[in-house]
C-alpha positions as a Markdown table, in Angstrom:
| # | Residue | x | y | z |
|---|---|---|---|---|
| 1 | Met | -16.9 | 93.3 | 9.0 |
| 2 | Ser | -15.3 | 91.4 | 11.9 |
| 3 | Asp | -12.7 | 93.4 | 13.8 |
| 4 | Arg | -12.1 | 91.1 | 16.7 |
| 5 | Lys | -10.1 | 87.9 | 16.3 |
| 6 | Leu | -10.4 | 84.6 | 18.1 |
| 7 | Thr | -8.0 | 81.8 | 18.7 |
| 8 | Ile | -10.1 | 78.7 | 18.6 |
| 9 | Ser | -9.3 | 75.2 | 19.9 |
| 10 | Phe | -11.2 | 72.0 | 18.9 |
| 11 | Asp | -10.8 | 68.7 | 20.8 |
| 12 | Gly | -12.9 | 66.5 | 18.5 |
| 13 | Thr | -16.1 | 67.2 | 20.5 |
| 14 | Cys | -16.1 | 70.7 | 22.0 |
| 15 | Trp | -15.0 | 74.1 | 20.7 |
| 16 | Tyr | -13.4 | 76.9 | 22.7 |
| 17 | Gly | -12.4 | 80.4 | 21.7 |
| 18 | Ala | -10.2 | 83.1 | 23.3 |
| 19 | Asp | -9.7 | 86.7 | 22.3 |
| 20 | Ser | -6.4 | 88.6 | 22.4 |
| 21 | Ala | -7.1 | 89.6 | 26.0 |
| 22 | Gly | -7.3 | 86.0 | 27.1 |
| 23 | Asn | -11.0 | 86.0 | 27.6 |
| 24 | Gly | -12.2 | 82.5 | 27.0 |
| 25 | Met | -15.7 | 81.2 | 25.9 |
| 26 | Pro | -17.2 | 77.9 | 24.8 |
| 27 | Leu | -18.5 | 77.9 | 21.3 |
| 28 | Leu | -21.8 | 76.1 | 20.5 |
| 29 | Val | -22.6 | 74.1 | 17.3 |
| 30 | Gln | -26.0 | 74.8 | 15.8 |
| 31 | Asp | -28.2 | 72.1 | 14.2 |
| 32 | Glu | -26.0 | 69.4 | 12.6 |
| 33 | Gln | -23.2 | 71.7 | 11.5 |
| 34 | Trp | -19.5 | 70.8 | 12.2 |
| 35 | Leu | -18.2 | 74.3 | 12.8 |
| 36 | Pro | -19.7 | 76.4 | 15.7 |
| 37 | Glu | -21.4 | 79.7 | 15.4 |
| 38 | Leu | -19.0 | 82.6 | 16.0 |
| 39 | Pro | -20.1 | 85.4 | 18.4 |
| 40 | Glu | -21.3 | 88.6 | 16.6 |
| 41 | Gly | -18.4 | 90.8 | 15.6 |
| 42 | Tyr | -15.8 | 88.0 | 15.8 |
| 43 | Ser | -13.9 | 86.0 | 13.2 |
| 44 | Cys | -11.5 | 83.1 | 13.6 |
| 45 | Glu | -7.8 | 84.1 | 13.2 |
| 46 | Lys | -6.1 | 80.9 | 14.5 |
| 47 | Leu | -7.4 | 77.4 | 14.7 |
| 48 | Leu | -6.0 | 74.5 | 16.6 |
| 49 | Leu | -7.2 | 71.0 | 15.4 |
| 50 | Pro | -7.0 | 67.8 | 17.6 |
| 51 | Gly | -4.0 | 65.7 | 16.7 |
| 52 | Glu | -5.7 | 62.4 | 17.4 |
| 53 | Tyr | -8.4 | 63.1 | 14.7 |
| 54 | Leu | -5.8 | 64.0 | 12.0 |
| 55 | Leu | -3.6 | 61.8 | 9.9 |
| 56 | Ala | -0.1 | 61.7 | 11.5 |
| 57 | Arg | 2.9 | 59.8 | 10.1 |
| 58 | Ala | 6.6 | 59.8 | 10.5 |
| 59 | Phe | 8.6 | 59.4 | 7.3 |
| 60 | Met | 12.2 | 58.9 | 6.0 |
| 61 | Leu | 13.0 | 59.4 | 2.3 |
| 62 | Pro | 16.2 | 59.2 | 0.3 |
| 63 | Leu | 16.3 | 62.8 | -0.7 |
| 64 | Gly | 19.2 | 65.3 | -0.4 |
| 65 | Asn | 17.2 | 68.3 | 0.9 |
| 66 | Pro | 13.8 | 69.0 | 2.5 |
| 67 | Arg | 13.1 | 71.5 | -0.3 |
| 68 | Leu | 12.7 | 68.6 | -2.7 |
| 69 | Leu | 9.6 | 67.4 | -0.8 |
| 70 | Asp | 6.1 | 68.1 | -2.1 |
| 71 | Glu | 2.6 | 66.8 | -1.7 |
| 72 | Gly | 3.0 | 64.4 | -4.6 |
| 73 | Ile | 6.0 | 62.7 | -3.0 |
| 74 | Leu | 4.5 | 62.5 | 0.4 |
| 75 | Gly | 1.1 | 61.3 | -0.9 |
| 76 | Gln | 2.8 | 58.5 | -2.8 |
| 77 | Glu | 4.7 | 57.5 | 0.4 |
| 78 | Leu | 1.5 | 57.4 | 2.4 |
| 79 | Asp | -0.2 | 55.3 | -0.3 |
| 80 | Asp | 2.7 | 52.9 | -0.5 |
| 81 | Arg | 3.4 | 52.4 | 3.2 |
| 82 | Ala | -0.1 | 52.7 | 4.8 |
| 83 | Gly | -2.6 | 52.5 | 2.0 |
| 84 | Val | -3.7 | 56.1 | 2.7 |
| 85 | Glu | -5.6 | 57.7 | -0.2 |
| 86 | Pro | -3.8 | 61.0 | -0.6 |
| 87 | Asp | -6.8 | 62.8 | -2.3 |
| 88 | Glu | -8.8 | 62.5 | 1.0 |
| 89 | Trp | -6.2 | 64.6 | 3.0 |
| 90 | Trp | -4.8 | 68.1 | 2.8 |
| 91 | Leu | -1.2 | 67.7 | 3.9 |
| 92 | Val | 1.3 | 69.7 | 5.9 |
| 93 | Trp | 4.8 | 68.5 | 7.0 |
| 94 | Gln | 8.0 | 69.2 | 8.8 |
| 95 | Ala | 11.3 | 67.7 | 7.6 |
| 96 | Glu | 14.9 | 67.8 | 8.5 |
| 97 | Arg | 18.1 | 66.7 | 6.6 |
| 98 | Val | 19.7 | 63.6 | 8.3 |
| 99 | Gln | 23.3 | 62.8 | 7.6 |
| 100 | His | 24.2 | 59.1 | 7.9 |
| 101 | Glu | 27.6 | 57.6 | 7.5 |
| 102 | His | 27.2 | 56.8 | 3.8 |
| 103 | Ala | 24.0 | 58.5 | 2.8 |
| 104 | Val | 21.8 | 61.6 | 3.3 |
| 105 | Glu | 18.1 | 61.3 | 3.9 |
| 106 | Val | 15.2 | 63.6 | 4.7 |
| 107 | Gly | 12.9 | 62.7 | 7.7 |
| 108 | Gly | 10.1 | 64.2 | 9.7 |
| 109 | Met | 6.3 | 64.2 | 10.3 |
| 110 | Val | 3.4 | 64.7 | 7.9 |
| 111 | Phe | -0.1 | 65.6 | 9.1 |
| 112 | Gly | -3.3 | 65.4 | 7.1 |
| 113 | Met | -6.5 | 67.3 | 7.6 |
| 114 | Pro | -9.6 | 65.6 | 6.2 |
| 115 | Glu | -10.5 | 67.2 | 2.8 |
| 116 | Gln | -14.1 | 67.5 | 4.1 |
| 117 | Trp | -13.0 | 69.7 | 7.0 |
| 118 | Lys | -11.0 | 71.9 | 4.6 |
| 119 | Gln | -14.0 | 72.4 | 2.3 |
| 120 | Thr | -16.3 | 73.3 | 5.3 |
| 121 | Ile | -13.8 | 75.9 | 6.5 |
| 122 | Glu | -13.6 | 77.4 | 3.0 |
| 123 | His | -17.3 | 78.0 | 2.7 |
| 124 | Ala | -18.2 | 78.9 | 6.3 |
| 125 | Val | -19.0 | 82.6 | 7.2 |
| 126 | Gly | -16.4 | 84.1 | 9.5 |
| 127 | Trp | -13.9 | 81.3 | 8.8 |
| 128 | Gln | -12.5 | 82.2 | 5.4 |
| 129 | His | -10.0 | 84.6 | 6.9 |
| 130 | Val | -8.4 | 82.3 | 9.3 |
| 131 | Thr | -4.6 | 82.7 | 8.8 |
| 132 | Gln | -3.2 | 79.7 | 10.7 |
| 133 | Ile | -4.6 | 76.2 | 11.1 |
| 134 | Cys | -2.3 | 74.1 | 13.2 |
| 135 | Val | -2.1 | 70.7 | 15.0 |
| 136 | Asp | -2.7 | 71.3 | 18.8 |
| 137 | Gly | -0.4 | 68.6 | 20.0 |
| 138 | Trp | 2.5 | 69.7 | 17.7 |
| 139 | Ser | 2.1 | 73.3 | 18.8 |
| 140 | Arg | 2.0 | 72.4 | 22.4 |
| 141 | Leu | 5.1 | 70.2 | 22.2 |
| 142 | Gln | 7.0 | 72.8 | 20.1 |
| 143 | Ala | 6.2 | 75.5 | 22.6 |
| 144 | Leu | 7.5 | 73.5 | 25.5 |
| 145 | Ala | 10.6 | 72.3 | 23.5 |
| 146 | Arg | 11.7 | 75.8 | 22.7 |
| 147 | Thr | 11.7 | 76.6 | 26.4 |
| 148 | Trp | 14.3 | 73.8 | 27.2 |
| 149 | Val | 16.1 | 73.4 | 23.9 |
| 150 | Glu | 19.0 | 75.6 | 24.9 |
| 151 | Ser | 19.5 | 74.1 | 28.3 |
| 152 | Ser | 19.0 | 70.5 | 27.2 |
| 153 | Ser | 22.1 | 68.3 | 27.2 |
| 154 | Asp | 21.0 | 66.6 | 24.0 |
| 155 | Ala | 18.7 | 68.8 | 21.9 |
| 156 | His | 18.7 | 66.4 | 19.0 |
| 157 | Asn | 17.5 | 63.4 | 21.0 |
| 158 | Arg | 14.7 | 64.0 | 23.4 |
| 159 | Val | 11.2 | 63.1 | 24.6 |
| 160 | Val | 8.7 | 66.0 | 25.0 |
| 161 | Leu | 5.6 | 65.6 | 27.2 |
| 162 | Ala | 2.8 | 68.0 | 27.7 |
| 163 | Ser | 0.2 | 67.2 | 30.4 |
| 164 | Asp | -3.2 | 68.8 | 31.0 |
| 165 | Gln | -6.0 | 67.7 | 33.3 |
| 166 | Gln | -7.7 | 65.7 | 30.6 |
| 167 | Gly | -4.7 | 63.9 | 29.0 |
| 168 | Leu | -1.2 | 64.0 | 27.7 |
| 169 | Phe | 0.6 | 64.9 | 24.4 |
| 170 | Phe | 4.0 | 63.3 | 23.9 |
| 171 | Gly | 6.5 | 62.9 | 21.1 |
| 172 | Leu | 10.0 | 61.5 | 20.4 |
| 173 | Trp | 12.8 | 63.2 | 18.5 |
| 174 | Gln | 15.9 | 61.4 | 17.3 |
| 175 | Asp | 18.8 | 63.2 | 15.4 |
| 176 | Gly | 16.5 | 66.3 | 15.4 |
| 177 | Val | 13.7 | 64.4 | 13.5 |
| 178 | Cys | 10.3 | 63.8 | 15.0 |
| 179 | Lys | 9.7 | 60.0 | 15.1 |
| 180 | Gly | 6.1 | 60.1 | 16.3 |
| 181 | Leu | 3.5 | 62.1 | 18.2 |
| 182 | Arg | 0.5 | 60.9 | 20.2 |
| 183 | Arg | -2.4 | 62.0 | 22.5 |
| 184 | Ile | -3.7 | 59.8 | 25.3 |
| 185 | Asn | -6.8 | 61.0 | 27.3 |
| 186 | Arg | -7.2 | 60.2 | 31.0 |
| 187 | His | -10.8 | 59.2 | 30.8 |
| 188 | Ala | -11.3 | 55.7 | 32.3 |
| 189 | Ile | -7.6 | 55.0 | 32.6 |
| 190 | Thr | -5.4 | 54.7 | 35.7 |
| 191 | Val | -2.0 | 56.5 | 36.0 |
| 192 | His | -0.2 | 53.2 | 35.8 |
| 193 | Gln | -2.0 | 52.3 | 32.6 |
| 194 | Leu | -1.3 | 55.8 | 31.2 |
| 195 | Ala | 2.4 | 55.3 | 31.9 |
| 196 | Glu | 2.5 | 51.9 | 30.3 |
| 197 | Glu | 0.8 | 53.3 | 27.1 |
| 198 | Val | 3.4 | 56.1 | 27.0 |
| 199 | Arg | 6.3 | 53.5 | 27.3 |
| 200 | Phe | 4.9 | 51.2 | 24.6 |
| 201 | Ser | 4.2 | 54.1 | 22.3 |
| 202 | Leu | 7.7 | 55.5 | 22.6 |
| 203 | Leu | 9.1 | 52.0 | 21.9 |
| 204 | Ala | 7.0 | 51.8 | 18.8 |
| 205 | Met | 8.2 | 55.2 | 17.7 |
| 206 | Gly | 11.9 | 54.7 | 18.2 |
| 207 | Gly | 13.2 | 51.6 | 19.9 |
| 208 | Glu | 14.3 | 50.2 | 23.2 |
| 209 | Ala | 16.5 | 53.2 | 24.3 |
| 210 | Ser | 13.9 | 56.0 | 23.9 |
| 211 | Leu | 13.2 | 56.5 | 27.6 |
| 212 | Ser | 17.0 | 57.1 | 28.2 |
| 213 | Tyr | 16.8 | 60.3 | 26.2 |
| 214 | Pro | 16.5 | 63.7 | 28.0 |
| 215 | Ala | 12.8 | 64.3 | 28.7 |
| 216 | Ile | 11.4 | 67.8 | 28.8 |
| 217 | Gly | 8.0 | 69.5 | 29.1 |
| 218 | Leu | 5.3 | 69.5 | 31.7 |
| 219 | Leu | 4.0 | 66.5 | 33.8 |
| 220 | Asp | 1.7 | 65.9 | 36.7 |
| 221 | Asp | 3.5 | 64.5 | 39.8 |
| 222 | Ala | 1.7 | 61.1 | 39.8 |
| 223 | Leu | 2.5 | 60.3 | 36.1 |
| 224 | Cys | 6.1 | 61.6 | 36.5 |
| 225 | Ala | 6.6 | 59.1 | 39.4 |
| 226 | Gln | 5.1 | 56.3 | 37.4 |
| 227 | Leu | 7.3 | 57.0 | 34.3 |
| 228 | Ala | 10.5 | 57.1 | 36.4 |
| 229 | Leu | 12.4 | 59.0 | 33.6 |
| 230 | Thr | 16.1 | 58.8 | 34.0 |
| 231 | Asp | 16.8 | 62.3 | 32.7 |
| 232 | Trp | 13.8 | 64.5 | 33.4 |
| 233 | Gln | 14.5 | 68.2 | 32.8 |
| 234 | Gly | 11.0 | 69.6 | 32.8 |
| 235 | Thr | 8.4 | 70.9 | 35.2 |
| 236 | Val | 6.2 | 68.9 | 37.6 |
| 237 | Glu | 2.8 | 70.2 | 38.9 |
| 238 | Ala | -0.1 | 68.7 | 40.8 |
| 239 | Leu | -2.8 | 67.4 | 38.5 |
| 240 | Asp | -5.4 | 69.8 | 39.7 |
| 241 | His | -3.0 | 72.7 | 39.1 |
| 242 | Leu | -2.6 | 71.8 | 35.4 |
| 243 | Pro | -4.7 | 73.7 | 32.8 |
| 244 | Leu | -7.5 | 72.1 | 30.8 |
| 245 | Arg | -6.8 | 71.0 | 27.3 |
| 246 | His | -8.4 | 74.1 | 25.6 |
| 247 | Ser | -6.7 | 76.5 | 27.9 |
| 248 | Ala | -3.3 | 74.9 | 27.4 |
| 249 | Asn | -3.8 | 74.9 | 23.6 |
| 250 | Val | -4.6 | 78.6 | 23.6 |
| 251 | Ala | -1.7 | 79.4 | 25.9 |
| 252 | Ser | 0.7 | 77.6 | 23.6 |
| 253 | Val | -0.2 | 80.1 | 20.9 |
| 254 | Gly | 1.2 | 82.9 | 23.1 |
| 255 | Met | 4.3 | 80.9 | 24.0 |
| 256 | His | 5.7 | 80.9 | 20.4 |
| 257 | Asp | 5.0 | 82.4 | 17.0 |
| 258 | Leu | 2.6 | 80.2 | 15.1 |
| 259 | Ser | 3.7 | 81.7 | 11.8 |
| 260 | Thr | 6.8 | 79.5 | 12.0 |
| 261 | Asp | 4.7 | 76.5 | 13.0 |
| 262 | Leu | 3.1 | 73.8 | 10.7 |
| 263 | Asn | 0.2 | 75.6 | 9.0 |
| 264 | Phe | -2.4 | 73.9 | 6.9 |
| 265 | Arg | -3.1 | 77.3 | 5.2 |
| 266 | His | -0.2 | 77.0 | 2.7 |
| 267 | Gly | 0.3 | 76.8 | -1.0 |
| 268 | Arg | -2.9 | 77.3 | -3.1 |
| 269 | Trp | -4.9 | 77.4 | 0.2 |
| 270 | Ala | -2.9 | 80.3 | 1.7 |
| 271 | Ser | -5.1 | 82.6 | 3.8 |
| 272 | Ala | -4.4 | 85.7 | 1.6 |
| 273 | Ser | -2.6 | 86.7 | -1.5 |
| 274 | His | -0.9 | 90.1 | -1.9 |
| 275 | Phe | 0.3 | 91.0 | -5.5 |
| 276 | Ala | 1.1 | 94.7 | -5.1 |
| 277 | Trp | 4.8 | 94.0 | -4.9 |
| 278 | Ile | 4.8 | 92.6 | -8.4 |
| 279 | Lys | 4.1 | 95.8 | -10.2 |
| 280 | Pro | 7.7 | 97.3 | -10.2 |
| 281 | Trp | 9.0 | 94.0 | -11.5 |
| 282 | Gln | 6.5 | 93.4 | -14.3 |
| 283 | Arg | 9.0 | 94.3 | -17.1 |
| 284 | Ser | 11.8 | 92.1 | -15.7 |
| 285 | Met | 9.4 | 89.2 | -15.1 |
| 286 | Ala | 8.1 | 89.5 | -18.7 |
| 287 | Phe | 11.7 | 89.3 | -20.0 |
| 288 | Ala | 12.3 | 86.3 | -17.8 |
| 289 | Ala | 9.1 | 84.6 | -19.0 |
| 290 | Leu | 10.4 | 85.1 | -22.6 |
| 291 | Leu | 13.7 | 83.5 | -21.8 |
| 292 | Leu | 11.9 | 80.7 | -20.1 |
| 293 | Leu | 9.7 | 80.2 | -23.2 |
| 294 | Leu | 12.8 | 80.0 | -25.4 |
| 295 | Trp | 14.4 | 77.5 | -23.0 |
| 296 | Val | 11.2 | 75.3 | -23.1 |
| 297 | Met | 11.2 | 75.4 | -26.9 |
| 298 | Gly | 14.8 | 74.2 | -26.9 |
| 299 | Leu | 13.9 | 71.3 | -24.5 |
| 300 | Val | 11.0 | 70.3 | -26.8 |
| 301 | Tyr | 13.3 | 70.2 | -29.8 |
| 302 | Gln | 15.9 | 68.2 | -27.9 |
| 303 | Asn | 13.3 | 65.8 | -26.6 |
| 304 | Ala | 12.0 | 65.2 | -30.2 |
| 305 | Ser | 15.5 | 64.5 | -31.4 |
| 306 | Leu | 16.1 | 62.0 | -28.5 |
| 307 | Ser | 12.8 | 60.3 | -29.3 |
| 308 | Asp | 13.9 | 59.8 | -32.9 |
| 309 | Gln | 17.3 | 58.3 | -31.7 |
| 310 | Asn | 15.5 | 56.0 | -29.2 |
| 311 | Ala | 13.2 | 54.7 | -32.0 |
| 312 | His | 16.3 | 54.1 | -34.2 |
| 313 | Tyr | 18.1 | 52.2 | -31.3 |
| 314 | Gln | 15.0 | 50.1 | -30.6 |
| 315 | Gln | 14.9 | 49.0 | -34.3 |
| 316 | Gln | 18.5 | 48.1 | -34.2 |
| 317 | Met | 17.9 | 46.0 | -31.1 |
| 318 | Ile | 15.0 | 44.2 | -32.8 |
| 319 | Asp | 17.1 | 43.5 | -35.9 |
| 320 | Ser | 20.0 | 42.2 | -33.8 |
| 321 | Phe | 17.7 | 40.0 | -31.7 |
| 322 | His | 16.2 | 38.3 | -34.7 |
| 323 | Lys | 19.6 | 37.9 | -36.3 |
| 324 | Gly | 21.1 | 36.2 | -33.2 |
| 325 | Leu | 17.9 | 34.1 | -32.5 |
| 326 | Pro | 16.2 | 33.5 | -35.9 |
| 327 | Gln | 14.1 | 30.7 | -34.4 |
| 328 | Glu | 12.5 | 33.1 | -31.7 |
| 329 | Lys | 9.5 | 34.7 | -33.3 |
| 330 | Val | 8.4 | 36.7 | -30.2 |
| 331 | Met | 10.6 | 39.1 | -28.3 |
| 332 | Leu | 9.3 | 39.2 | -24.6 |
| 333 | Asp | 12.5 | 39.9 | -22.6 |
| 334 | Pro | 15.5 | 40.2 | -25.0 |
| 335 | Leu | 18.2 | 40.1 | -22.3 |
| 336 | Ala | 16.6 | 37.0 | -20.6 |
| 337 | Gln | 16.1 | 35.2 | -23.9 |
| 338 | Leu | 19.7 | 35.9 | -25.0 |
| 339 | Gln | 21.0 | 34.7 | -21.6 |
| 340 | Gln | 19.0 | 31.5 | -21.9 |
| 341 | Ala | 20.3 | 30.9 | -25.4 |
| 342 | Ala | 23.8 | 31.3 | -24.1 |
| 343 | Gly | 23.2 | 28.7 | -21.3 |
| 344 | Gly | 22.9 | 31.3 | -18.5 |
| 345 | Gly | 20.5 | 31.3 | -15.5 |
| 346 | Ala | 20.9 | 30.4 | -11.9 |
| 347 | Ser | 19.1 | 27.9 | -9.7 |
| 348 | Ser | 16.6 | 29.4 | -7.2 |
| 349 | Ser | 16.6 | 26.3 | -4.9 |
| 350 | Glu | 18.6 | 28.1 | -2.2 |
| 351 | Ala | 16.2 | 31.1 | -2.2 |
| 352 | Thr | 13.2 | 28.8 | -2.1 |
| 353 | Met | 14.6 | 26.9 | 0.9 |
| 354 | His | 15.3 | 30.2 | 2.7 |
| 355 | Leu | 11.7 | 31.4 | 2.1 |
| 356 | Leu | 10.3 | 28.1 | 3.4 |
| 357 | Gln | 12.4 | 28.4 | 6.6 |
| 358 | Gln | 11.1 | 31.9 | 7.1 |
| 359 | Ile | 7.5 | 30.9 | 6.7 |
| 360 | Ala | 8.0 | 28.0 | 9.1 |
| 361 | Ala | 9.5 | 30.5 | 11.7 |
| 362 | Ile | 6.5 | 32.8 | 11.3 |
| 363 | Asn | 4.1 | 29.9 | 11.8 |
| 364 | Val | 5.8 | 29.0 | 15.1 |
| 365 | Val | 5.4 | 32.5 | 16.4 |
| 366 | Tyr | 1.8 | 32.7 | 15.1 |
| 367 | Lys | 0.8 | 29.6 | 17.0 |
| 368 | Lys | 2.2 | 31.1 | 20.2 |
| 369 | Thr | 1.0 | 34.6 | 19.8 |
| 370 | Ala | -1.7 | 35.0 | 17.2 |
| 371 | Trp | -2.4 | 38.3 | 15.4 |
| 372 | Glu | -4.6 | 39.3 | 12.5 |
| 373 | Met | -2.4 | 38.8 | 9.4 |
| 374 | Arg | -3.1 | 41.1 | 6.5 |
| 375 | Ser | -0.3 | 40.3 | 4.0 |
| 376 | Leu | 3.0 | 38.4 | 3.7 |
| 377 | Thr | 5.4 | 39.2 | 0.8 |
| 378 | Trp | 8.9 | 38.2 | -0.2 |
| 379 | Lys | 10.8 | 40.5 | -2.5 |
| 380 | Glu | 14.5 | 40.7 | -3.3 |
| 381 | Gly | 15.3 | 38.5 | -0.3 |
| 382 | Lys | 13.3 | 40.4 | 2.2 |
| 383 | Ile | 10.2 | 39.3 | 4.1 |
| 384 | Asn | 7.4 | 41.9 | 4.7 |
| 385 | Ile | 4.4 | 41.2 | 6.9 |
| 386 | Ser | 1.5 | 43.4 | 7.8 |
| 387 | Gly | -1.3 | 42.9 | 10.2 |
| 388 | Lys | -3.2 | 44.1 | 13.3 |
| 389 | Ala | -2.4 | 43.6 | 17.0 |
| 390 | Ser | -4.7 | 44.3 | 19.9 |
| 391 | Thr | -2.1 | 46.3 | 21.9 |
| 392 | Leu | 1.4 | 47.8 | 21.5 |
| 393 | Gln | 2.6 | 45.3 | 24.2 |
| 394 | Leu | 1.5 | 42.4 | 22.0 |
| 395 | Leu | 3.1 | 44.0 | 19.0 |
| 396 | Asn | 6.5 | 44.3 | 20.8 |
| 397 | Thr | 6.2 | 40.6 | 21.9 |
| 398 | Ile | 5.5 | 39.5 | 18.3 |
| 399 | Arg | 8.6 | 41.4 | 17.1 |
| 400 | Gln | 10.9 | 39.9 | 19.7 |
| 401 | Gln | 9.7 | 36.3 | 19.1 |
| 402 | Leu | 10.1 | 36.7 | 15.3 |
| 403 | Gln | 13.7 | 37.9 | 15.9 |
| 404 | Gln | 14.4 | 34.8 | 18.0 |
| 405 | Gln | 12.9 | 32.4 | 15.5 |
| 406 | Thr | 14.3 | 33.9 | 12.3 |
| 407 | Gly | 17.7 | 34.9 | 13.6 |
| 408 | Ala | 17.3 | 38.2 | 11.8 |
| 409 | Lys | 16.7 | 41.8 | 12.9 |
| 410 | Val | 13.0 | 42.5 | 12.6 |
| 411 | Thr | 12.2 | 46.2 | 12.0 |
| 412 | Leu | 8.9 | 47.9 | 12.6 |
| 413 | Val | 8.6 | 49.8 | 9.4 |
| 414 | Asp | 5.2 | 51.4 | 10.2 |
| 415 | Thr | 2.7 | 51.6 | 13.0 |
| 416 | Asp | -0.8 | 53.2 | 13.0 |
| 417 | Leu | -2.3 | 53.9 | 16.5 |
| 418 | Ser | -5.4 | 55.8 | 15.3 |
| 419 | Gly | -7.9 | 52.9 | 15.7 |
| 420 | Asp | -8.8 | 50.4 | 18.4 |
| 421 | Lys | -6.1 | 48.1 | 17.2 |
| 422 | Val | -2.4 | 48.7 | 16.2 |
| 423 | Ile | -1.9 | 48.3 | 12.4 |
| 424 | Phe | 1.7 | 47.5 | 11.7 |
| 425 | Arg | 4.2 | 46.4 | 9.0 |
| 426 | Met | 7.5 | 44.5 | 9.8 |
| 427 | Gln | 10.4 | 43.7 | 7.6 |
| 428 | Trp | 13.6 | 41.6 | 7.8 |
């Protein structure tokens, strides 16, 4: 039995492990396996997965409390907004309650691990007892944020940045809610290009004023100079003094308690189950189960009664319809047919003219700045378009030109930066 535990970091290509004493070691993958072979006598206790290889989405839902969220609600939201198939991902999320002037919403970030990764970990020797599986970028940013949260002048609105020698994690928080998180690697990119990508990404996450928020974390001196942040409250080091990605990941585990972090090992995939505490409460729980059964039986009886009433009301509606419109043999939409018989109905010419004007405006912008159009819909007076742009800079230009041509506020409803192009959806 393994008595020595490892904290393991994966960057999408290489694996790295460190024991409780801080001794690090590269881990090698044998044959065509995905997981590496663990050293003899070791097992994996904590695993950090690469954020750029996971599903990562910000969300805002009309709910009154984060406790109302579950995998079903978030899966449906991902399917509706981004066409993500929820069955292919094992989800974990962080959410906060947001109080607006006239409404309450719940917003935050949801991450998804590929279901194939989950099944591989479940069946691999030495990996079944891993207690915490977290997102490396989220853990790094949270560890740094906790360092400055008490001293920050605005803890609810901030940019958090975490540099290492190989790249940069960064995220944006507004009203205490994470609006987006991204990793950019330094390979084949200049410091100027890296700074531009950070700016465009933050604009896509939260709007034009994002760089005016307090910025905290850890940056290298060259990138800090290029970003020219107006309220930098973090630490600056020379690039060659920064840790490597794996070392920084493992160090973040020691900076804060991962048990309070986002953990993919939750729900029915929790790392361990302990039922000894149930025994003293068996009799009370049996009595509670009996009461629950009686309550369910009452609900079933009430539901049956309501179904009978509903059938009776439907028959009354059918009788009244045929009595009022004896010439109508088919009842498709009773309310619409009765309104038509009463001379109701409004002209749609104004709505049609508005739609044609919007399409003409989109065409003007498309001729100037072409993008890959995926869909254009008009519903309840709102225009929705989705497509692909080659860069975030082009996406921002498209949005600004659409605002000028349509005279409406164009909102970026969704962006996906995981591929070689930026997938987006706009609405006005």
